N, C-alpha and C positions, 0 to 999 in steps of 0.2 A: 179288073179295076177295083180299087178299094171302095168300100162304102163311104158315104159322106160323113164327115165328122163335124159335130156342132161346136161352134166357138161363141162364147159370150163376149159381147162388145160393150165397153164402158160407155156411159151416156155421152161423154165428150166426143167420142168417135162415131156415134150413131148417124150423124148427118151424112157421113161418107158411105154409109151402107143403107141408104134409103130409110133411115130411122129404125131399123130392126135391132132388137135386143140380142138376137142370136142370128148367126149366119152359118153356112156350112159349105164345105168343099171336100172332095174325095182326097185321100192320101193315106199312106201307111206310116208317115212320120210327120212331126210338127212342121218341118220345113216344107214338105209337099203340100200340106193343108194351107199354110200361109202363102205359098206361091199360087195356089189355086184361087185364094181370096184376092190376092194382088191382081190377078188377071180379071176376075169378076168385077172388082170394085177398084179401079185405078186410083181414085182419090184416097181411098182407104190404104191401098198399097203404098202410096206416097207418104202417108202418116207413119206407117210401120217402118218403111225403108226409105228414109229421106234421100233425095237426089238420085233415086234409082239404084242405090247401093245394095250391097248384100248384108250389111250390118243393120240390125234392128235399132230403131230409135232408142237411145239410152234411157229415156223416160218411160219406156214400155217394158213390162215384164210379162212373160208367158208362163202359165201354170197348167199342168196336166194333173187332174185329180188332186188338186191343192198342193202339188209339188212344183217348185220352181225348176224350169227346164235347165237352168244353168247348173243345177246340182244333179241332173240326170244326164242325158246325152245331147243336150242343147237341141239344135234343129233336127238331129238324128233320133230324137226320142220317139219310139214307136207309139202309134195311136190306133184305136179302132173306133167304130161308131158307138161303142159303149163308154168311151172315156169322156170326161168333162174337161174341155179346154177353155181357159179363161184368159182374157187380155186384161191386164191391170195397169193403170197409169200410176207411175211413181209420184209421190207427193213431195214437193220440195218445201223446205221451210227453214226457218232460222231464228 
């Protein structure tokens, strides 16, 4: 089994993870880590994946070592316990 990977959680989503700034789950890819977090924190999972879907909320961006996973291998992006994974909320404006 993979070592736990730490994920930084934005302040707006911390109530769904018991107020924690970082959470962790084992996984070899971003997708595996997010699935693990979804299981550990169902309310957090609902924010990430609305209506139990497989598509991430469009207002949420995931970065690994400051690189947007959309420009890497998306949910298949490999991670280790040494990587920095950040969840960033997109800011809408006009």
